[in-house]
N, C-alpha and C positions, 0 to 999 in steps of 0.2 A: 504493500500500500504506500501511497505517496505521503511524504512528510506534511503535516497539517500546515506548516509554514508556507507551503507551496499551493495551498488551496486557491482556486481562482476567485478574484474579486468579481462581484456580480453587479449588473446595471439595474436601475429602477425604471420600470415602464412609465412613460410620461409624454406630455406634449412637447414639441420643440420650443425651447426658450427663445426670447428675442435677442437681437444683437449679434455681434461678430466676434466676441472675445473668448471663443471656445474652439477646441479642435473637434472636427466632425470626421468620424471614420465610417467606412462602409461596413454594414453588418453582413458578414458572410454566412451563407446557407450551408453550414458544415457542422462538425462536431467539436465542441470546445475541448481543448487539450492543453497539457503542460508538458514541456520538454525539458529534461535535465541532461546537460552535457557535462561530463566529468571524466578526466583521464582517457579521452578518446572514445568514450562509450556514450551512446544516446539511450535514454529511457523515456518512454512516452506514457503519460497517464491521462485517463479520461477525466471528465469533470468531477465524477464522484470518487476519484482516487484509485481506480483500478488500473493496474499495469497492462497496457494494450500494445506494448512494444512488438509482440509477435504478430499482431494484426497488421501493422504498418511497417514492414521491414525496410522499405526504401527510405524511411526517415533517418536511418543510420547515416545517410549521406549528408545530413546537416553538418557533420564535422568537417567535410570538405569545403563547405561554404563559409565557415567561420574560423577555420584554422585551429590553432592550439589554444582554445578558450574554454573557460569553465563558466557556464551560464545556466540560468533557469529562465525559460521563456514561456509566456502565456500567449495563446492564440487559438486558431481554428484549424482543424484538419479538414481539408477540402479536396473534392474531386471536381474537375472542371468539365463543363459541357462543351459542345462544338463551338460555341460562341465565346469560350474562355471565362464563363461565369461559374461560380461555385454551384454545384447541384447536389442537394442532399439525396435525391433519388439515386443518382449514380453512386454516391458514397455508400449507400445501403448495400450495394453489391459486395462490399468488402466485409460485411458482417456475416456471422456473429463475431462478437468481440473475443479476443484471446485465442483465436484460431489462426494458425499460420496459413496464409493464402497460397494458392498455386502460383507458379511463375507466370502462367498464362493470364491469370486474373490480375496480377500486379502489372503486367504489360498492357492489358486492355482497359483497366481502371486504375491508373496511377493516382497517387495522392501527393499533396504537398502541404507544408505547414505555413499558414499565414500568421506571422508573428506580429502582435500589436502591443506587447509590453514585455518588460524585462524585470525580474525580481532580484536576481543575483548576478553579479558580474565579477568574475575572477576572484572569488572569495569574499566579495563585499556585498552586504545586503543593501539594496538600493530602493527598497519599498517606501522608505520615508522621504526619498527625493521627490520633487515635484514632477508632474507628468512631462513637462518640457525637457527636464534633465534626463529622464528615463528614455524619452524619444531620441535624444541626441546619442545616448549610449546604444540604442537599438539601431539607429541609422548608421553608426560607425562599425557595426558588428561584422558585416560581410566582407570577406577578403577577395571575393570574385564578383564580376559584373553581373552574372546571372547564375541562378541555381535551379535545377529541376525540382528540388524538394523544399526549398526555403524561399519565401517571399516576405518582404517587409513593406506592406502597402503604405503609401504616404497619406497622412491625414489631410483633410481640407482645412485650410486656415484662412481667416479674413473673409469668410462667407457666412451668411445667416444659415442656421440649421434648416429653415424652411426651403431656401433655395437649393441647399445641398440635397434635401430629401426629394425635391422635384427632379434633380439631375439623376439621382440614384434610381428613382422610379422609372424614368425614361429609358434607362439601360436594363430594366428588368431585374434589378437586384432586390434583396430582401428588406432593406431599411438602413438606418444609420444608428450609430452610438455617438452621443455628444458628451465630451469630456472637459471638465474644468482644467485649465492650464496649470494651476498650482496644486492640483489634487495629488495626495500620496496614494500608494497602492495598499489596499486593505485586504489581505488574504482572507478568503472565506466569508467576507461581508458583502451585503447588498447595500450599495452606497448611492445617495442622491447626487454624488459628484459625477456619476456616469448615468446618462439617461438614454434608454433605448427607445427608438421610435420606428416600429415596423411599418411597412406599407399597409399591411393588414395585421390585425392583432393575431397572436397565436398563443396557444396554451397547451401544456402537457396534461392529458387525461387518460384515465384507465379504460382499456377496452373491456366491456362487460358482455358483449354479444355481437352477433352478426346476422345478416340476411344473405342467402345465396344469390348469385347473379341470375338473371333470366337468360333464356335462349339456350342453344346447344352448348354443352359443357358447363352450364351454370352450377351444376352440383359440385364442381371442384374449384369454383371461383367465388370469392367474396363479392357481393354486390354492394353492400354498405356495412358500416360498423355502427354499433351502439357504444357511445362513450359516456363516461361518468366522472364525477369528482366528489370529494368529500365536503359536506356542509360543515357549519360551525359546531354541530353536535357530534361530528365524526361519522355520520351516516353517508354511505355511498349513494349518490343520486344520479340517475340518468339525466344527461344534459343536452344530448344532441345525437343526430344521425348523420354520418359522414359517407357520402356516396360518390365524391369526385376526388381527383388527384391521384388515382391509381393507374399504373400501367397494367397490361394484361399479366405480366410476370408477377407484379406485386399482388394482384388479386389471387393468383394461384398460390403464391408463397404464404400470404396471410391465411388462406384456407387451410393449408397444410399445418400451419402453426396453431390455429384456433380449434380445428376439429377435435384434436385429442383433449382439449381443455373443456369440452362441453359439459354442462352440469344441469341437473334437473331443478335445482333451487336457484331462484333469482338472487343475484348478488347485490341488487339495488333495492332501496326501500320503496321506490315508486314504480314497481314493475308493472302495475296495471296500465300504465301509460304507453307501454311498448308491446302491443300484440304481435304475435307471429315471429318474434325474435328467437334465435338460438342463443341462449345464455351460455357464457363461458366463465371459468374461474378467472378472477381479476389478477392476472399475472403479467400482462403486457401493457406498456404505456405508449401512446401515440401522441405526436405533436399535431395539433389541429389548428389550421388557420380559419378565422371567421371574421365576419364584418360587424356583427352586433349581438349583444346579449342583453335581454331584458329580464329582470327578476321574475321567476315563476314560469318562464318560457324556455324554449330550446334555443341553442345557438342558431344564428341565421347565416346563410351563404358559407357553409363549411367546406373545407378542402383538406384532404389528407396530406401531411407533410412528410411523415415517416415515423418509424418506430424509434423510441428513445430508450437508452439503458438506464432508466430512472426507477425509483421505488414506487410501485403502484399504490402503496399505502399513504404516500405523501401528496397525491394529486388533490387539488382543491378546485371548487367551483370558481368561475371567473367573477370579477367584480362587475355588477350590473351597470348599464349605461345610465 
């Protein structure tokens, strides 16, 4: 497991603030990760601290990009689509975690690390340094002009977050993270110094059921998912049906994962609201994009973003509009 001192700092969901005195970074559609480089070896950790070095063996090439350095980096593990944009759908082909991929899979779905912060540099803890100083250290890190496995994206400076968000949306990206220039790095904390503004809201929810797809082959494909979150009393409550955002491969993969988890007892307290669903044990977490949530109703305009390696017991209902 990862040292708690390396736990990633988390952003707060919010509206874009006014003014230009902040850094604006593109929010990548990938998997949050921490990379520890020491004595020529690279160790990769997931957001929850699991060692996933075996899953992404090509990230060992980070050492060639930074030379003889000892660092701890925060960033996103991404797989790029044909347009060069991070694609979480492509990244999912590299799962499950902790499994060494085949050489063919590494070649067909390569990943890289988008580093956006640095916690330790050559034996020095730099988390108390302001964002601007940490960015300077990060920008000076690479000893090669280009790397196939390490990217340090440049933040947008001198622009309003709203203008940056418009530009990001025009390029089909996920959103932005707005950061205070003088903010320290707070490992494991969710801080208002970092504000994330997605193009659409997204939330991690527990999969509690599914409906088969229609048409030929529908019995082996998921048509839609029933997702749920825990309310303030701890009850698991169905909150929405998700029927878009799936490739055909994803529909078949989800069916193979969920069919063995079927159960006769509804795992949600409001099971009367979901007729015809095939309930499953609440063991998998999905990230779901949505446009609106009103208390007492279901999520509107939902879309499946992908499975997430999170704890199903920790999913929560979204904040109502």
